[in-house]
C-alpha positions in Angstrom: 15.6 10.0 -14.5 17.1 8.4 -11.4 14.4 7.2 -9.0 15.0 8.1 -5.4 12.9 7.7 -2.3 13.8 11.2 -1.2 12.3 12.7 -4.4 9.2 10.5 -4.1 8.7 11.6 -0.5 8.9 15.2 -1.7 6.2 14.6 -4.3 4.1 12.8 -1.7 4.4 15.5 1.0 3.9 18.3 -1.6 0.5 16.8 -2.6 -0.6 15.1 0.7 -0.9 17.0 3.9 -3.1 14.5 5.7 -1.0 12.5 8.2 -3.1 9.3 7.9 -2.7 9.3 4.1 1.1 9.8 4.5 1.2 6.9 7.0 -0.8 4.8 4.5 1.8 5.5 1.9 4.6 4.5 4.4 2.7 1.3 5.3 2.3 0.3 1.7 6.0 1.2 1.1 7.1 -1.1 3.9 5.0 -4.0 2.6 6.1 -3.5 -1.0 9.8 -3.3 0.2 9.3 -6.6 2.1 8.2 -8.2 -1.1 11.0 -6.6 -3.1 13.5 -8.3 -0.8 11.6 -11.6 -0.9 11.5 -11.5 -4.8 15.0 -10.3 -5.2 13.9 -7.0 -6.8 15.2 -3.4 -6.4 13.8 -2.2 -3.0 14.4 1.5 -3.8 12.5 1.4 -7.1 9.6 -0.5 -5.6 9.6 1.8 -2.6 9.3 4.8 -4.9 6.3 3.3 -6.6 4.6 2.5 -3.3 5.1 6.0 -1.9 3.6 7.5 -5.1 0.6 5.2 -5.6 -1.9 7.5 -3.9 0.0 10.9 -3.8 -2.9 12.6 -5.7 -5.7 11.1 -3.6 -6.1 14.0 -1.2 -6.6 16.5 -4.0 -8.5 14.1 -6.3 -10.3 11.5 -4.2 -12.9 10.7 -6.9 -12.7 7.8 -9.4 -12.8 10.3 -12.3 -9.5 11.8 -11.3 -7.5 9.4 -9.0 -5.0 8.1 -10.0 -5.2 9.7 -13.5 -4.2 13.2 -12.3 -1.3 11.7 -10.4 -0.2 9.9 -13.6 -0.2 13.2 -15.5 1.9 14.9 -12.8 4.4 12.0 -12.7 4.7 12.1 -16.5 5.3 15.9 -16.5 8.1 15.3 -13.9 9.8 12.7 -16.1 9.0 9.5 -14.1 9.4 6.3 -16.2 6.4 4.8 -17.8 6.7 1.6 -15.6 6.1 3.8 -12.5 3.1 5.5 -14.0 1.7 2.2 -15.2 2.0 0.6 -11.7 0.3 3.7 -10.2 -2.6 3.3 -12.7 -2.8 -0.5 -12.4 -3.2 -0.4 -8.6 -6.8 0.8 -9.1 -9.3 -1.5 -11.0 -11.4 1.4 -12.3 -8.5 2.6 -14.5 -8.8 -0.5 -16.7 -5.0 -0.8 -16.7 -4.3 -4.5 -16.3 -1.7 -5.6 -13.9 1.1 -7.5 -15.6 4.4 -7.0 -13.8 5.3 -8.5 -10.4 5.5 -4.9 -9.1 2.0 -4.1 -10.3 0.6 -7.2 -8.6 2.5 -6.5 -5.4 1.4 -2.9 -5.2 -2.3 -3.9 -5.6 -1.9 -6.7 -3.0 -0.2 -4.4 -0.5 -2.4 -1.3 -0.9 -5.7 -2.5 0.6 -4.1 -5.0 2.9 -1.8 -2.4 4.6 -4.9 -0.3 5.3 -6.8 -3.2 6.6 -3.9 -4.3 8.8 -3.7 -0.8 10.2 -7.4 -0.8 11.1 -7.1 -4.2 12.7 -4.2 -3.1 14.8 -5.9 0.0 15.9 -8.9 -1.8 17.4 -6.7 -4.1 19.5 -6.5 -3.4 23.2 -2.8 -2.7 22.6 -3.4 -0.6 19.5 -0.3 -2.2 18.1 0.8 -4.1 15.0 3.4 -5.8 17.1 1.0 -8.3 18.7 -1.3 -8.6 15.6 -1.5 -12.0 14.0 -2.9 -13.1 10.6 -5.7 -15.1 12.1 -7.0 -11.9 13.8 -7.0 -10.1 10.5 -8.8 -13.0 8.8 -11.4 -12.9 11.6 -11.9 -9.1 11.0 -12.3 -9.8 7.3 -15.4 -11.9 8.1 -16.9 -9.0 10.0 -18.7 -7.0 7.3 -19.2 -4.0 9.5 -15.4 -3.7 10.2 -13.6 -1.4 7.8 -16.7 -1.6 5.7 -15.2 0.3 2.7 -12.5 -2.3 2.1 -13.6 -4.9 -0.4 -12.8 -8.4 1.0 -12.6 -9.7 -2.6 -9.7 -7.3 -3.2 -7.8 -8.5 -0.2 -8.2 -12.1 -1.3 -7.4 -11.3 -4.9 -4.2 -9.5 -3.9 -2.9 -12.7 -2.3 -4.0 -14.7 -5.3 -2.2 -12.3 -7.7 1.0 -12.9 -5.7 0.4 -16.7 -5.7 0.3 -16.8 -1.9 -2.2 -18.2 0.6 -4.1 -15.3 2.2 -2.7 -15.9 5.7 0.9 -15.9 4.3 0.3 -12.6 2.6 -1.2 -11.1 5.7 1.7 -12.3 7.8 4.2 -10.8 5.3 2.4 -7.4 5.4 2.3 -7.4 9.2 6.0 -8.3 9.4 7.0 -5.4 7.1 4.8 -2.9 9.0 6.2 -4.0 12.3 9.6 -2.8 11.1 8.3 0.8 11.1 5.6 0.5 13.8 6.8 3.7 15.5 6.7 5.7 12.2 3.2 4.4 11.6 2.0 5.1 15.1 1.3 1.4 15.5 3.5 0.5 18.5 0.6 1.2 20.7 1.1 0.3 24.4 3.7 -2.4 23.6 
């Protein structure tokens, strides 16, 4: 099977109608692409995995089914095992250990992209374009902010990439800035 972003986007949009979930997939894709460039990896392949990581979440939001149902669907459609494994490994509750650089990157970018989005949206500008890592770190210390996001996961993601937390945050922000309009994060800037 040849992996293509277009085919992955079709799978995502077939299973995900919620605009915010689609934007999350696009934000994670941007961040993962940024790391693919940084690490000299295949951007298209990594983008496909990022787009597909949560495609089943709207239909199966519970831990019993997500991302297991998605993995079954991908297997039925002939996706390679490394794609399926990365999708499974991005969620700790699957007990699929993260081994490849792609798996670590997807985990690191998933929650961070969501947290960066939330941090941008509460700014007066409602923009990722003027968001800095120190603001994100400050928000991480506020337990009431984006309460569902585990701060340990944000920190562990950076650790799994072997990067200081602020450097990881800066990288995710920079990648998301590239598609700020698509993400609805240009705000008033």
